C-alpha positions in Angstrom: -4.3 2.0 29.1 -2.6 3.0 25.5 -4.6 6.4 24.1 -5.7 6.4 20.8 -3.3 9.4 19.5 -0.1 7.5 21.2 -0.7 4.9 18.6 -1.7 7.2 16.1 1.7 9.4 16.8 4.2 6.1 16.6 2.8 5.1 12.6 3.1 8.6 11.8 6.6 8.2 12.5 7.0 5.3 12.2 6.0 5.8 8.3 7.8 9.1 7.8 11.2 7.5 10.1 11.7 11.1 10.7 10.2 13.3 13.9 10.4 16.1 11.9 8.5 15.2 8.7 6.3 12.7 11.3 5.5 16.4 13.7 5.0 18.4 10.6 2.6 15.9 8.6 0.9 15.2 12.4 0.4 19.2 12.5 2.1 19.4 15.9 5.3 20.8 17.1 8.2 18.1 17.9 8.7 18.0 21.3 4.6 16.9 21.5 5.8 14.4 19.4 8.6 13.0 21.3 6.9 13.3 24.2 3.9 11.0 22.5 7.1 8.8 21.7 8.2 8.5 24.8 4.9 7.8 27.3 3.8 4.8 24.0 7.3 3.3 25.2 7.0 3.5 28.8 3.9 1.5 28.7 4.3 -1.0 26.3 8.0 -1.6 28.3 10.8 -1.3 25.5 11.8 0.1 23.3 10.1 1.1 19.9 13.0 3.3 18.6 15.8 3.6 17.4 17.4 6.9 17.2 20.4 7.9 15.4 21.4 11.8 14.1 20.3 10.5 10.5 17.1 8.7 10.6 14.6 7.5 13.1 14.4 3.2 12.6 12.1 0.6 14.6 13.1 -2.2 16.2 11.9 -5.6 16.5 9.7 -4.7 19.4 8.6 -1.7 17.4 8.1 -3.4 14.3 5.6 -6.2 15.9 3.9 -3.3 17.4 3.6 -1.1 14.6 1.2 -4.5 13.0 -0.4 -4.2 16.2 -1.4 -0.4 16.1 -2.0 -0.5 11.6 -4.8 -3.3 13.3 -6.1 -1.2 16.7 -6.4 2.7 14.0 -8.6 -0.3 11.6 -11.3 -1.5 14.0 -11.8 1.8 15.5 -12.5 3.1 11.9 -15.2 0.2 12.0 -16.6 0.5 14.5 -16.8 4.7 13.6 -18.8 3.0 10.6 -20.5 0.9 11.8 -22.0 3.8 14.7 -22.6 5.7 11.4 -24.1 2.7 9.3 -26.8 1.9 12.0 -27.8 5.6 12.9 -27.8 6.0 9.0 -31.2 3.1 9.5 -28.7 0.8 7.0 -29.6 -2.3 8.2 -26.6 -4.8 6.2 -23.3 -3.1 5.0 -20.5 -4.9 2.2 -17.3 -3.8 3.8 -14.8 -3.3 -0.1 -10.7 -2.7 0.6 -8.5 -2.3 -1.7 -4.5 -2.7 -2.0 -2.8 0.9 -2.5 -1.1 -0.4 -6.0 -4.1 -1.1 -7.6 -5.9 1.8 -7.7 -5.2 2.8 -11.8 -7.1 -0.6 -12.7 -10.2 0.9 -10.6 -12.5 1.0 -13.3 -13.7 -2.3 -13.3 -14.3 -2.2 -10.0 -16.1 0.6 -9.9 -18.1 -0.4 -12.7 -18.6 -3.7 -9.8 -19.2 -1.9 -7.5 -21.9 0.6 -9.0 -24.0 -3.0 -10.9 -24.0 -3.9 -6.6 -25.4 -0.9 -5.6 -28.0 -0.8 -8.6 -29.2 -4.0 -7.5 -29.5 -3.8 -4.1 -29.4 -0.2 -3.1 -30.3 -0.8 0.6 -26.8 -2.1 1.4 -24.0 0.2 2.6 -21.1 -0.4 0.7 -17.5 0.9 2.5 -14.6 1.7 0.7 -11.4 1.8 2.3 -7.9 1.5 1.3 -5.7 -1.6 2.8 -2.0 -2.9 2.0 -2.5 -6.1 0.7 -0.5 -7.7 3.3 -3.2 -6.7 6.0 -5.8 -8.1 4.0 -5.6 -11.6 4.3 -6.0 -11.6 8.5 -9.2 -9.7 8.0 -11.0 -11.3 5.7 -10.0 -14.5 8.0 -11.5 -12.2 10.5 -14.6 -11.3 8.7 -13.4 -7.8 9.8 -14.1 -7.1 6.2 -15.9 -8.8 3.5 -13.8 -8.7 -0.1 -10.7 -7.4 -0.9 -8.4 -6.3 -3.7 -5.1 -7.8 -3.5 -2.0 -8.2 -4.7 -1.0 -11.9 -5.3 2.1 -11.8 -4.4 1.7 -10.3 -1.1 -0.9 -12.6 0.6 -1.4 -15.9 1.2 -4.6 -17.1 -0.1 -4.1 -20.2 1.7 -6.9 -20.1 3.4 -9.1 -17.6 1.1 -11.2 -18.2 -1.4 -9.9 -15.8 -4.6 -10.0 -15.3 -8.8 -7.6 -13.8 -10.7 -8.5 -10.5 -12.3 -5.6 -8.9 -14.0 -1.8 -9.4 -14.7 -0.1 -6.7 -14.9 3.4 -5.7 -16.9 4.9 -2.8 -16.1 7.3 -0.3 -16.7 10.2 1.8 -15.8 9.2 6.0 -15.0 12.2 8.2 -15.3 12.7 12.2 -15.5 12.0 13.4 -19.1 15.2 15.0 -18.3 17.2 11.5 -18.4 16.0 11.6 -22.5 16.1 7.8 -22.6 14.3 6.8 -26.1 11.4 6.0 -26.2 11.7 2.6 -27.7 12.8 1.1 -24.5 15.9 0.0 -22.7 17.2 -2.8 -20.9 17.5 -2.9 -17.6 21.5 -2.9 -17.1 21.4 0.6 -19.2 20.4 1.6 -15.9 23.0 0.0 -14.1 24.2 3.4 -13.0 20.3 5.6 -12.5 19.6 6.5 -9.2 16.4 4.4 -8.2 13.7 5.1 -5.9 12.2 1.0 -4.6 9.5 0.1 -2.5 9.9 0.5 1.6 11.5 -2.5 2.8 9.1 -2.3 5.6 5.6 -1.9 4.1 6.4 -3.4 1.1 8.4 -6.6 2.4 7.9 -8.8 -1.2 8.6 -6.5 -3.3 11.9 -5.0 -2.5 13.4 -8.5 -2.0 12.0 -8.7 -5.3 12.9 -6.0 -7.0 16.5 -6.5 -5.7 16.8 -10.1 -6.6 16.2 -9.4 -10.1 18.8 -6.1 -10.0 21.4 -8.1 -8.5 20.4 -11.4 -11.3 21.4 -8.6 -14.3 24.5 -7.8 -12.6 24.8 -4.9 -10.7 23.6 -3.9 -7.4 20.7 -1.4 -7.2 21.6 2.6 -6.7 18.9 3.0 -4.0 18.1 7.2 -3.3 15.0 7.3 -2.1 12.2 4.6 -0.7 9.0 5.0 -2.1 6.1 5.5 0.3 2.8 5.3 -2.2 3.0 5.8 -5.5 1.7 9.1 -6.1 4.6 10.5 -3.6 6.8 8.1 -6.0 5.9 9.4 -8.9 6.2 13.3 -8.0 9.7 11.9 -7.1 11.0 10.4 -10.0 9.5 14.4 -12.2 11.8 15.9 -9.8 14.8 13.9 -11.3 15.3 11.7 -8.3 15.6 8.2 -9.6 13.5 5.7 -12.0 10.6 3.8 -10.7 8.7 0.7 -11.6 4.9 1.6 -11.9 2.1 0.4 -14.1 1.3 2.7 -16.7 -2.2 4.2 -16.7 -4.0 3.4 -19.3 -4.7 6.4 -21.6 -2.8 8.1 -19.6 1.3 7.9 -21.0 2.5 10.9 -18.4 0.8 11.3 -15.5 3.5 14.4 -14.1 5.1 17.5 -15.8 8.9 15.9 -16.4 8.1 11.8 -16.1 7.8 9.7 -18.6 7.2 6.1 -18.8 9.9 3.3 -20.9 9.7 -0.5 -21.7 11.8 -3.0 -20.7 13.0 -4.5 -23.0 14.2 -7.2 -20.5 11.3 -7.0 -17.7 11.4 -10.7 -15.9 8.3 -13.0 -15.2 9.2 -11.5 -11.9 8.4 -9.0 -11.8 5.3 -8.9 -13.5 2.0 -8.5 -11.2 -0.6 -10.5 -10.4 -4.2 -9.1 -8.8 -7.0 -10.8 -7.5 -9.9 -10.5 -5.4 -10.3 -12.6 -2.0 -12.7 -13.5 0.4 -13.3 -16.1 2.8 -15.8 -19.1 2.0 -16.9 -19.1 5.7 -17.5 -15.0 6.2 -20.8 -14.6 7.8 -21.9 -12.0 5.1 -24.5 -13.1 2.0 -24.0 -9.7 0.4 -20.1 -11.8 -0.3 -21.9 -14.1 -2.8 -23.6 -10.8 -4.6 -20.6 -8.9 -5.3 -19.3 -11.7 -6.6 -22.3 -11.9 -8.7 -21.7 -9.1 -10.3 -17.9 -9.1 -10.9 
């Protein structure tokens, strides 16, 4: 039997690519974390991580194990929420997952949820983030009811979905670069450092960005992999590099030290399309109710 703590420790190391950073995030010592990973690898029967003097990387077995570890942790969260819901007297619920990149366009989602709550106040609404790539399987398995997804990252062949918005990204750059606010071309940024999506967490976004740069005639100088939008924005503001972002509505500057610059030669392939997705065969009657108010 593999303890949940071992899975949590493994996920932390995989995401941080570092025992030191993961130990800080988990508030434990590095030797304790190292023993956890060693114990997990002994239980699994193979190496899950490759350790070098500079970083920690997943082995092929580790990559396969990581996706299942995420799923197990998510299922435990669902079980705990179910127990709380029943204990608090709710008989029905609507489980919604939102991909992290849609967060700057969340107002429409919150309005729809409030409309739903107004019409069906006895239904508990459960909302939490989940990467788009993990939502399809969860929807088909009826582990969740509604997903807000990046269409590029999800195979919707066996799902129902409705396009809700398309977003034209811009470039977030350090203010210290003093670029023209009227816009720049991608080629003009060829000698600048970039922060791009982590290929382990968002492989399609990583591949798309790399291909666009190469088609423009240069190989991007990768300064750091961005693991989430908030961390990426901080890194831009600190001058570490440029990043493609979705500019928040009516908020031209998120952090002091960062500016949003239009991209004059933006390829259509970089436009991001979002959708609401659900399974036509899911047992929840609340899916149709939510769609009726969205």
